[in-house]
Each structure stands twice: as C-alpha cells, then as structure tokens.
C-alpha positions in Angstrom: 67.7 -66.4 -103.1 68.8 -63.1 -101.6 72.4 -64.2 -101.8 72.1 -65.2 -105.4 70.5 -61.9 -106.3 73.2 -59.8 -104.4 76.0 -61.8 -106.0 74.7 -61.0 -109.5 74.9 -57.3 -108.9 78.0 -55.7 -110.4 80.8 -55.7 -107.9 81.3 -51.9 -108.1 77.6 -51.4 -107.3 77.7 -53.4 -104.1 81.1 -52.1 -103.1 80.1 -48.5 -103.1 76.8 -49.0 -101.1 77.2 -49.9 -97.5 73.7 -51.2 -97.1 74.2 -53.7 -100.0 77.6 -54.7 -98.5 76.0 -55.5 -95.2 73.1 -57.3 -96.7 75.6 -59.4 -98.6 77.7 -60.0 -95.5 74.6 -61.2 -93.6 73.6 -63.5 -96.4 77.1 -64.9 -96.6 77.3 -65.4 -92.9 74.0 -67.3 -92.7 74.9 -69.3 -95.8 78.1 -70.5 -94.0 80.4 -68.7 -96.3 82.2 -67.0 -93.5 85.5 -66.5 -95.3 83.8 -64.1 -97.7 82.2 -61.9 -95.0 85.1 -59.8 -93.8 85.9 -58.4 -97.3 82.2 -57.2 -97.6 82.6 -55.5 -94.2 85.7 -53.8 -95.4 83.8 -52.7 -98.5 81.1 -51.2 -96.3 83.7 -49.4 -94.2 85.4 -48.0 -97.4 82.0 -46.8 -98.7 81.4 -45.1 -95.4 84.8 -43.5 -95.6 86.0 -45.2 -92.4 88.6 -47.7 -93.6 91.9 -45.9 -93.4 90.2 -42.7 -92.3 91.4 -40.5 -89.4 90.0 -40.7 -85.9 87.6 -37.7 -86.4 85.7 -39.6 -89.0 85.4 -42.6 -86.8 84.4 -40.8 -83.6 81.8 -38.4 -85.1 79.6 -40.3 -87.5 76.0 -39.2 -88.2 73.2 -41.4 -86.8 72.8 -43.4 -90.0 76.5 -44.1 -90.3 76.7 -45.0 -86.6 74.0 -47.5 -87.0 75.8 -49.1 -90.0 79.0 -49.2 -87.9 77.1 -50.9 -85.2 75.9 -53.5 -87.7 79.4 -54.1 -88.9 80.5 -54.7 -85.3 77.5 -57.0 -84.8 78.5 -59.1 -87.8 82.1 -59.2 -86.6 80.9 -60.2 -83.1 79.0 -63.1 -84.7 82.0 -64.2 -86.7 84.2 -64.1 -83.6 81.5 -66.0 -81.6 81.4 -68.8 -84.3 85.2 -69.1 -84.0 85.1 -69.2 -80.2 87.1 -65.9 -80.1 86.8 -64.0 -76.8 86.9 -60.7 -78.9 83.3 -61.4 -79.6 82.1 -59.9 -76.4 84.0 -56.6 -77.0 82.7 -56.4 -80.5 79.1 -57.1 -79.3 79.5 -54.3 -76.8 80.7 -52.0 -79.5 77.8 -52.9 -81.7 75.3 -52.2 -78.8 76.9 -48.8 -78.3 76.4 -47.9 -82.0 73.1 -49.6 -82.8 69.9 -47.5 -82.3 68.1 -48.4 -79.1 64.9 -49.2 -81.1 66.7 -51.6 -83.5 65.5 -54.7 -81.6 66.3 -57.1 -84.4 70.0 -56.3 -84.6 70.3 -55.8 -80.9 68.7 -59.2 -80.3 71.0 -60.9 -82.8 73.9 -59.3 -81.1 72.8 -60.3 -77.6 71.1 -63.5 -78.3 74.2 -65.7 -78.5 75.6 -65.0 -75.1 75.1 -67.1 -72.0 74.8 -63.9 -69.9 73.3 -60.6 -70.8 75.6 -57.8 -72.2 74.4 -54.4 -71.2 74.1 -51.8 -73.9 73.7 -48.1 -73.4 
C-alpha cells in the first residue's frame, strides 16, 4: 500500500525529497524490487547535494543529513547482503557510524542480519 502510494507521487516530487526517496527505496527493497532501489538512493544523494559533490560536503553534513546518509548506507548494506557481497559489512559499519545512536530501528535492521555483532560508535 505504501509502495503504491509513493509510486503515484509525481517523480519530481519524490526525487527532490530525500525522505521520500528513502521511504520508496525501503518499500521497493521489501517488495523484492531490488533493481529499482539504487536509483532511489542516488535520487536521495542528489537531493542532499552529495552525489557528485566535493569532499567537504560529504565529510561535514549536519546531523539530519548524516542520519539520512547512514540510512542510505544501511539500505546499500542490505542490498549487498542479499547479493552475498562482502561489501555489506563495510557498508553496515558506515551506516552505524552515521546513524544516530538512539535510532534503534535502523541500527537493528543494519546489525540484525549478521552472524556476529558489528560494533558501531
């Protein structure tokens, strides 16, 4: 239902709002439409001004942007895990560095798939 609602929004509306991009990415991921997830993550990065940006933009985001970057990394970690790609662990660590310590939901999703714990900050 959420996926259907998000897909009916005009594309330029979702593309310019990182939160909507990520909500759509999660809905696609859990609906087994994994090939459509990465373009939504890139839309979120573009909306945050990160895709194609210089290093200063990437290394000094505000707390809200950093949390969104952590969520992007968490989704990419899950995609990599589903493919059996060893990059999943590095992506999960990156996500845990950026996600707020009190975001138990996303931190749990990020850590929950691993056979051994991954330490965050």
